[in-house]
C-alpha positions in Angstrom: 32.1 -43.9 26.5 33.7 -45.3 23.4 32.4 -48.3 21.5 34.6 -49.8 18.7 32.9 -52.0 16.1 34.8 -53.8 13.3 32.5 -55.2 10.6 29.7 -55.6 13.2 27.1 -56.9 10.7 29.2 -59.6 8.9 27.7 -62.6 10.6 24.4 -61.3 11.7 21.0 -62.1 10.2 18.6 -59.3 9.3 16.8 -59.4 12.7 20.1 -59.0 14.5 21.3 -56.2 12.3 18.0 -54.3 12.8 18.3 -54.8 16.6 21.9 -53.5 16.5 20.8 -50.4 14.5 18.0 -49.7 17.0 20.3 -50.1 19.9 22.8 -47.7 18.5 20.3 -45.1 17.4 17.8 -45.3 20.3 19.5 -46.7 23.4 23.2 -45.8 23.2 23.8 -42.7 25.3 24.0 -39.6 23.2 27.4 -38.7 24.9 28.9 -42.0 23.5 31.3 -42.1 20.6 31.0 -45.0 18.2 33.8 -45.9 15.9 32.7 -48.4 13.2 34.6 -50.0 10.4 32.1 -51.5 8.0 31.3 -52.2 4.3 27.6 -52.3 5.1 26.4 -49.1 3.5 22.8 -49.4 4.9 24.1 -49.9 8.4 26.5 -47.0 8.2 23.8 -44.7 6.8 21.4 -45.6 9.6 23.9 -45.3 12.5 26.3 -42.5 11.4 26.2 -38.8 12.2 29.8 -38.1 11.1 32.0 -40.0 8.7 35.7 -40.2 8.1 36.3 -41.7 4.7 39.6 -43.2 3.5 40.0 -41.7 0.0 41.5 -43.4 -3.0 44.7 -41.4 -2.6 45.1 -42.5 1.0 43.9 -39.3 2.6 41.1 -38.9 5.2 38.0 -36.9 4.5 35.7 -35.8 7.3 32.0 -35.4 6.6 28.9 -34.4 8.6 25.8 -36.6 8.1 25.3 -40.2 7.0 26.5 -42.1 4.0 23.6 -40.9 1.7 24.8 -37.3 2.3 28.4 -38.3 1.6 27.4 -39.9 -1.7 25.3 -36.9 -2.7 28.4 -34.6 -2.5 30.8 -37.1 -4.2 30.1 -35.8 -7.7 30.8 -32.2 -6.7 34.1 -33.2 -5.0 35.2 -35.2 -8.0 34.5 -32.3 -10.3 36.5 -30.0 -8.0 39.5 -32.4 -7.9 39.4 -32.7 -11.7 39.4 -29.0 -12.1 42.2 -28.4 -9.5 44.3 -31.1 -11.3 43.8 -29.5 -14.7 44.9 -26.1 -13.2 48.3 -27.5 -12.0 
Protein backbone atom coordinates (compact mmCIF):
# COMPACT_ATOMS: atom_id res chain seq x y z
CA UNK A 1 0.00 0.00 0.00
CA UNK A 2 1.03 3.61 -0.54
CA UNK A 3 0.28 6.45 1.88
CA UNK A 4 0.92 10.05 0.76
CA UNK A 5 1.27 12.73 3.45
CA UNK A 6 1.69 16.43 2.62
CA UNK A 7 2.76 18.44 5.69
CA UNK A 8 0.92 16.04 8.02
CA UNK A 9 1.93 17.79 11.25
CA UNK A 10 1.06 21.37 10.30
CA UNK A 11 -2.17 21.70 12.28
CA UNK A 12 -1.68 18.97 14.86
CA UNK A 13 -1.01 19.45 18.54
CA UNK A 14 1.84 17.53 20.18
CA UNK A 15 -0.35 14.61 21.27
CA UNK A 16 -1.65 14.13 17.73
CA UNK A 17 1.86 14.31 16.24
CA UNK A 18 3.09 11.68 18.71
CA UNK A 19 0.10 9.46 17.90
CA UNK A 20 0.81 9.76 14.17
CA UNK A 21 4.50 8.93 14.70
CA UNK A 22 3.55 5.83 16.72
CA UNK A 23 1.01 4.75 14.11
CA UNK A 24 3.54 5.06 11.28
CA UNK A 25 6.39 3.35 13.12
CA UNK A 26 4.42 0.65 14.99
CA UNK A 27 1.12 -0.06 13.23
CA UNK A 28 1.60 0.71 9.53
CA UNK A 29 2.34 -2.59 7.77
CA UNK A 30 6.06 -3.03 7.01
CA UNK A 31 5.22 -3.64 3.34
CA UNK A 32 3.72 -0.14 3.07
CA UNK A 33 5.38 2.78 1.34
CA UNK A 34 5.00 6.20 2.93
CA UNK A 35 5.75 9.32 0.90
CA UNK A 36 5.91 12.38 3.17
CA UNK A 37 6.52 16.00 2.30
CA UNK A 38 7.29 17.86 5.51
CA UNK A 39 9.38 20.59 7.11
CA UNK A 40 9.02 18.94 10.53
CA UNK A 41 12.54 17.59 11.02
CA UNK A 42 11.69 15.68 14.21
CA UNK A 43 8.75 13.93 12.55
CA UNK A 44 10.85 13.01 9.51
CA UNK A 45 13.67 11.68 11.67
CA UNK A 46 11.28 9.51 13.69
CA UNK A 47 9.35 8.09 10.73
CA UNK A 48 11.85 7.84 7.85
CA UNK A 49 14.03 4.94 6.81
CA UNK A 50 14.98 6.39 3.41
CA UNK A 51 15.01 10.01 2.28
CA UNK A 52 15.02 11.76 -1.07
CA UNK A 53 16.28 15.29 -0.57
CA UNK A 54 15.78 18.13 -3.03
CA UNK A 55 19.20 19.78 -3.19
CA UNK A 56 19.94 23.47 -3.62
CA UNK A 57 20.85 22.93 -7.28
CA UNK A 58 17.47 21.27 -7.98
CA UNK A 59 18.78 17.70 -8.01
CA UNK A 60 17.52 14.78 -6.00
CA UNK A 61 19.72 12.94 -3.49
CA UNK A 62 18.72 9.54 -2.12
CA UNK A 63 19.84 8.59 1.41
CA UNK A 64 19.37 5.53 3.64
CA UNK A 65 18.46 6.31 7.22
CA UNK A 66 16.67 9.16 8.94
CA UNK A 67 17.28 12.87 8.93
CA UNK A 68 19.97 12.77 11.65
CA UNK A 69 22.07 10.46 9.46
CA UNK A 70 21.52 12.75 6.47
CA UNK A 71 22.69 15.75 8.49
CA UNK A 72 25.75 13.87 9.75
CA UNK A 73 26.94 13.32 6.18
CA UNK A 74 26.13 16.83 4.93
CA UNK A 75 29.51 18.28 5.86
CA UNK A 76 31.38 15.54 3.99
CA UNK A 77 29.20 15.97 0.88
CA UNK A 78 29.74 19.73 0.90
CA UNK A 79 33.51 19.27 1.17
CA UNK A 80 33.47 16.85 -1.77
CA UNK A 81 31.39 19.23 -3.91
CA UNK A 82 33.73 22.11 -3.06
CA UNK A 83 36.76 20.00 -4.01
CA UNK A 84 35.13 18.78 -7.25
CA UNK A 85 34.22 22.35 -8.18
CA UNK A 86 37.78 23.55 -7.57
CA UNK A 87 39.11 20.81 -9.85
CA UNK A 88 36.99 21.92 -12.83
